[in-house]
C-alpha positions in Angstrom: 0.0 0.0 0.0 1.3 3.4 -0.9 0.4 6.2 1.5 0.5 9.8 0.3 3.4 12.0 1.4 3.3 15.6 0.5 6.2 16.4 -1.9 7.7 19.9 -1.8 10.6 21.4 -3.8 13.3 23.5 -2.2 11.2 26.6 -2.9 8.0 25.2 -1.4 6.2 24.1 -4.6 4.9 20.6 -4.9 7.6 18.2 -5.9 9.7 16.9 -2.9 9.1 14.5 0.0 7.8 15.9 3.3 8.1 13.5 6.2 4.7 14.2 7.8 3.1 11.1 6.3 3.5 8.7 9.2 5.4 5.5 9.8 6.1 2.9 7.1 5.5 5.3 4.3 6.4 4.5 0.7 6.5 7.3 -1.9 6.8 7.3 -5.7 9.1 10.0 -7.0 8.5 11.6 -10.4 11.0 14.2 -11.6 10.3 16.9 -14.3 13.9 18.1 -15.0 16.6 18.5 -12.4 14.6 18.8 -9.1 15.8 20.0 -5.7 13.8 18.2 -3.1 13.6 18.6 0.7 12.7 16.2 3.5 11.4 17.6 6.8 12.2 15.9 10.1 10.1 12.9 10.9 9.1 11.2 14.2 11.3 8.9 16.1 11.4 5.4 14.5 9.5 6.5 11.3 10.4 4.6 8.1 10.2 6.2 4.7 10.9 4.4 1.3 11.2 6.6 -1.8 11.2 5.0 -5.3 11.8 6.9 -8.6 9.1 5.8 -11.0 9.4 8.5 -13.7 12.8 9.9 -14.7 12.4 13.4 -16.1 15.9 14.3 -14.7 17.8 13.9 -11.5 16.1 14.5 -8.2 18.4 15.6 -5.4 16.9 15.2 -1.9 18.3 17.1 1.0 16.8 16.1 4.4 16.7 18.8 7.1 18.4 16.6 9.7 20.5 13.6 8.6 23.6 11.5 9.6 26.2 10.0 7.3 25.4 11.9 4.1 24.4 15.4 2.9 22.2 14.7 -0.2 20.6 11.7 -2.0 20.4 11.8 -5.8 17.8 9.7 -7.7 18.9 9.4 -11.4 17.1 6.4 -12.9 13.7 4.6 -12.6 14.0 2.0 -9.9 16.4 4.0 -7.8 15.2 3.7 -4.2 16.2 4.4 -0.6 14.7 3.5 2.7 15.3 5.9 5.5 14.6 5.8 9.2 14.3 8.9 11.4 15.9 9.1 14.9 15.3 12.1 17.1 19.0 12.5 17.9 20.4 11.6 14.5 17.9 12.6 11.9 17.3 10.5 8.7 19.6 7.5 8.4 19.9 5.2 5.4 18.6 1.7 6.1 18.7 0.4 2.5 19.8 1.9 -0.8 19.3 0.7 -4.4 21.1 3.0 -7.0 20.7 6.3 -5.1 23.9 8.3 -4.8 24.5 9.4 -1.2 27.0 12.3 -1.0 
């Protein structure tokens, strides 16, 4: 089951993931050119899986609080990442398939 997560771009327009969707959320990412995406802080223990389903260009995701990386770049259909949010650490990568963590 896919639950809806509000996507916002870096300038606040629809287009990037926003963590307020609840636990165990999966989101399909569609890009329309090179997109700058943001991810708000979640709730402790929250899981979020993002999968690119339409590749109109690279999508670069920058979570507000994270550990171990600065950005996540989705370049191809099928690229996916599962993140878990921890209050003291922010979003951490649990699983990664093709997403570039920098």
